[in-house]
C-alpha positions in Angstrom: 2.1 -24.9 -47.3 -0.9 -27.1 -46.8 1.6 -27.3 -43.4 1.4 -24.4 -42.3 -2.3 -23.7 -42.7 -3.7 -26.6 -40.6 -0.6 -25.3 -37.9 -2.3 -22.3 -38.3 -5.7 -23.5 -37.6 -4.5 -25.5 -34.7 -3.2 -22.4 -33.4 -5.8 -20.5 -32.9 -8.7 -23.3 -32.7 -6.8 -25.1 -29.8 -7.6 -21.9 -27.1 -11.3 -21.8 -27.8 -12.2 -25.2 -27.6 -10.1 -25.2 -24.1 -11.4 -22.3 -22.8 -15.2 -24.3 -22.9 -14.5 -27.0 -22.3 -14.8 -26.6 -18.1 -12.4 -27.4 -15.7 -13.6 -30.6 -13.2 -12.5 -28.6 -10.2 -15.2 -25.8 -11.3 -17.8 -28.3 -11.1 -19.8 -28.5 -8.0 -19.0 -31.1 -5.2 -22.0 -34.0 -5.0 -23.0 -34.9 -1.7 -24.9 -37.8 0.3 -25.3 -36.8 4.1 -26.2 -39.1 6.4 -26.7 -37.4 9.6 -28.4 -38.9 13.1 -31.9 -37.0 13.9 -31.7 -34.8 17.2 -34.9 -32.9 17.8 -32.3 -30.5 19.2 -30.2 -30.0 16.3 -30.3 -28.1 13.1 -29.0 -29.6 10.0 -27.5 -27.3 7.1 -29.0 -28.6 3.6 -26.4 -26.9 1.0 -28.1 -26.0 -2.3 -27.5 -25.3 -5.9 -29.7 -23.6 -8.4 -30.7 -26.0 -11.2 -30.0 -29.1 -8.9 -32.8 -30.7 -6.3 -32.1 -32.3 -3.4 -34.1 -35.1 -1.6 -34.8 -35.1 2.3 -35.8 -39.2 4.0 -37.0 -38.6 7.3 -37.4 -41.9 9.6 -41.7 -41.9 9.3 -44.2 -40.5 7.1 -43.6 -36.7 6.1 -47.3 -34.5 7.9 -46.0 -31.4 7.0 -43.4 -29.0 5.3 -43.3 -25.2 6.2 -40.7 -23.0 4.3 -39.3 -20.0 6.1 -38.7 -17.9 2.6 -41.4 -19.9 0.2 -40.4 -17.4 -2.5 -37.0 -17.9 -3.0 -37.3 -21.7 -2.1 -39.6 -24.3 -2.8 -40.4 -27.4 -1.6 -42.1 -30.9 -2.4 -43.8 -34.0 -0.8 -46.0 -37.0 -2.7 -48.3 -39.5 -0.8 -46.7 -41.8 -3.5 -43.0 -40.9 -1.1 -44.4 -40.7 2.4 -40.4 -39.8 3.8 -39.2 -38.0 0.9 -39.1 -34.3 0.3 -37.9 -32.1 -2.4 -36.1 -28.7 -2.0 -34.6 -26.7 -4.2 -34.3 -23.4 -5.0 -36.3 -21.3 -7.0 -33.8 -18.0 -7.7 -30.0 -17.7 -9.0 -29.3 -15.8 -6.6 -27.7 -16.6 -3.1 -30.0 -16.6 0.4 -30.6 -18.4 3.3 -33.9 -19.2 4.7 -35.5 -21.9 8.0 -37.4 -25.3 6.9 -39.5 -27.5 9.2 -40.8 -31.2 8.7 -43.3 -32.9 11.0 -43.8 -36.2 10.2 -47.0 -38.7 11.4 -45.2 -39.5 14.8 -45.2 -36.1 16.0 -40.8 -35.6 15.1 -40.0 -32.1 14.3 -37.0 -31.8 11.1 -35.8 -28.5 11.2 -33.4 -27.2 8.2 -31.0 -24.8 7.8 -31.7 -24.1 3.8 -28.7 -22.3 1.8 -28.4 -21.1 -1.6 -24.6 -20.6 -2.6 -26.3 -19.0 -5.8 -24.2 -19.5 -9.7 -21.4 -17.9 -8.9 -20.4 -20.2 -5.9 -17.9 -24.3 -6.8 -19.1 -25.3 -2.7 -20.2 -28.3 -2.0 -24.3 -29.6 -3.0 -26.3 -31.9 -0.9 -27.9 -34.1 -3.3 -29.5 -36.6 -0.5 -29.5 -35.8 3.0 -31.0 -39.1 4.8 -31.6 -39.1 8.7 -31.1 -42.6 11.1 -32.8 -42.8 13.9 -30.5 -43.7 17.3 -29.6 -47.5 17.5 -29.3 -47.2 21.4 -30.6 -45.2 24.7 -28.5 -42.4 25.9 -27.7 -40.8 28.5 -26.0 -37.4 28.5 -25.8 -34.3 30.8 -26.3 -32.1 28.0 -29.3 -33.4 26.9 -32.9 -33.0 28.7 -33.9 -37.1 28.6 -33.2 -40.2 26.5 -32.8 -40.7 22.7 -35.3 -43.0 21.3 -34.1 -45.9 19.1 -35.4 -47.0 15.8 -39.1 -48.3 15.7 -41.2 -50.1 13.3 -45.2 -49.9 12.0 -46.4 -53.1 12.9 -47.3 -55.5 10.6 -48.0 -59.7 10.0 -44.8 -60.2 9.3 -43.1 -59.5 12.1 -45.3 -61.5 14.4 -45.6 -65.2 14.5 -48.1 -66.8 12.6 -49.8 -68.4 15.4 -53.7 -67.6 15.3 -55.8 -64.6 14.6 -55.8 -63.3 17.9 -51.9 -63.2 17.7 -51.5 -60.4 15.0 -51.6 -56.9 16.4 -54.0 -55.1 13.9 -56.7 -57.8 14.5 -56.1 -57.0 18.2 -55.9 -52.9 18.0 -59.6 -53.7 15.8 -60.6 -55.8 19.0 -59.8 -52.9 21.2 -61.5 -50.5 18.7 -64.8 -52.3 18.6 -65.0 -52.1 22.8 -63.8 -49.0 23.3 -67.3 -47.7 21.0 -69.3 -49.7 22.8 -68.6 -48.1 26.2 -69.7 -45.5 27.7 -66.6 -43.2 29.0 -67.1 -40.7 31.8 -65.7 -37.6 29.2 -62.9 -35.1 31.2 -62.2 -31.2 29.3 -64.9 -28.5 27.6 -64.9 -27.8 23.6 -62.6 -31.1 23.2 -63.2 -33.6 25.6 -61.3 -37.4 26.4 -62.6 -40.2 28.2 -59.7 -43.0 28.7 -60.4 -46.5 28.3 -57.9 -49.3 28.8 -54.3 -49.9 28.8 -51.9 -52.8 28.8 -48.5 -53.9 27.7 -47.8 -56.8 24.9 -43.9 -57.1 25.1 -42.2 -53.9 24.6 -45.7 -51.7 23.4 -48.4 -50.1 25.8 -51.7 -50.1 24.0 -54.1 -47.3 24.8 -57.5 -46.9 24.1 -59.5 -44.0 24.3 -62.7 -41.5 23.0 -62.8 -38.0 22.1 -66.3 -36.5 22.0 -66.4 -32.7 19.8 -68.2 -30.5 22.4 -68.1 -27.5 20.3 -70.6 -25.8 17.6 -67.9 -26.8 14.6 -67.0 -29.5 12.6 -63.3 -30.4 13.4 -60.5 -32.5 12.2 -58.4 -34.5 15.0 -54.6 -34.9 13.9 -52.6 -38.3 15.0 -52.8 -39.1 18.3 -49.4 -38.3 20.5 -47.4 -39.6 23.1 -44.4 -37.4 25.3 -43.0 -37.9 27.9 -42.9 -34.2 29.9 -41.1 -32.8 32.8 -43.1 -30.9 35.4 -42.6 -26.7 36.1 -42.8 -25.6 39.1 -44.4 -22.7 38.4 -48.1 -21.7 40.1 -49.5 -22.9 36.6 -48.1 -26.3 36.4 -47.5 -26.5 32.7 -45.3 -29.0 31.6 -41.5 -27.2 30.6 -40.0 -30.5 28.7 -41.1 -32.8 26.4 -40.2 -35.2 24.1 -42.7 -37.7 21.9 -42.1 -40.9 22.6 -42.7 -43.6 19.3 -46.0 -44.3 18.1 -46.0 -47.7 16.2 -49.8 -47.6 15.3 -52.9 -46.6 16.0 -56.8 -46.7 14.6 -59.6 -44.0 14.5 -62.8 -44.9 14.1 -62.8 -41.1 12.3 -60.5 -37.6 12.3 -63.3 -35.6 10.9 -66.0 -35.1 14.0 -68.9 -33.0 13.9 -70.5 -31.2 16.7 -71.4 -33.5 19.2 -70.6 -36.4 17.3 -67.4 -38.9 18.8 -64.2 -41.3 17.8 -62.2 -43.9 19.6 -58.8 -43.9 18.7 -56.8 -46.9 19.8 -52.8 -46.8 20.3 -49.8 -48.6 20.2 -46.5 -47.0 21.4 -43.4 -48.1 23.0 -42.7 -47.2 26.0 -39.3 -45.7 27.5 -37.8 -48.1 29.8 -36.8 -45.7 32.6 -38.0 -42.0 33.2 -36.7 -39.3 35.7 -38.8 -38.6 38.7 -39.7 -35.3 38.1 -41.4 -36.3 34.5 -44.7 -38.2 33.4 -46.2 -39.9 30.4 -49.5 -37.6 28.7 -51.8 -38.2 26.0 -51.4 -35.6 23.9 -54.9 -34.7 21.5 -55.2 -31.8 19.2 -57.3 -30.0 16.6 -56.1 -29.2 13.1 -56.3 -26.2 13.1 -54.8 -25.8 16.9 -51.9 -28.1 17.0 -50.0 -25.0 19.4 -53.1 -25.8 21.9 -53.2 -29.9 22.7 -55.7 -31.2 25.4 -52.9 -33.6 27.3 -53.7 -36.3 30.1 -51.6 -38.2 32.1 -51.2 -41.6 31.6 -49.5 -44.6 33.7 -45.9 -45.4 33.1 -46.5 -48.8 34.4 -50.0 -50.5 33.6 -52.5 -50.6 36.6 -53.8 -54.1 38.0 -56.9 -54.5 35.3 -55.6 -51.9 33.0 -58.6 -50.2 33.5 -58.1 -45.9 34.1 -59.6 -43.7 35.8 
């Protein structure tokens, strides 16, 4: 009799246990995605409610903008300057875009897809960007791909003497520029170019910025771009590629009316350019990033290194 009751119990309970145990085929596939950074490409990031995805970029994150902040959330911490955490805030399927900008002026576009709770498709837990390893010339691209850059540090310089330290070199140039009375160009935001030099495979540019407006402004980090000239009557650039900045120093980023800021920036100049392109210094205010001041700088350092 006891054997019969045991058989009945197992017959009733076993199907219930089987229904509560999720099949491995129904679990979402967790993926780690590695891709090459390309400003002409939009990367798809697949998300799912209850999961958070991390995006690692080549340099420090400056800002993150979401197309639909009501359905998606992005977080960035100064403790992890190269990481952005993104997750959906609703269980319903949805899509939007995200734009990540970095300290060196790179722009990374993402297409965010929330598959919803019912979908069992893959989830991108980690999306890691890497810089291209070499220069590539292709007819499908208007310019070149820049190789990976590294921040200047004492460990990367032979310990010969203090003057060989790149940080000391930049500080010395910045101090010399602050003692000069430059010739300003521009109206509200005035720029005065100082000296340009080359150190091995890098170029170092020194310049000053004057706030000629009646309000306090905040400057963004300096940028260098390689732009193609336009043949229109306005003569504005029609294509522009950012040149990697390895390091910069500014005496201040917040300028009161009639205040001055001295800047030194080190960057890795491309090995070549097209005849219709020119290298430009880009200086912009935080509240007017779409209206930067652009000044041409030489592709080859002139004799003496003094810019006029």
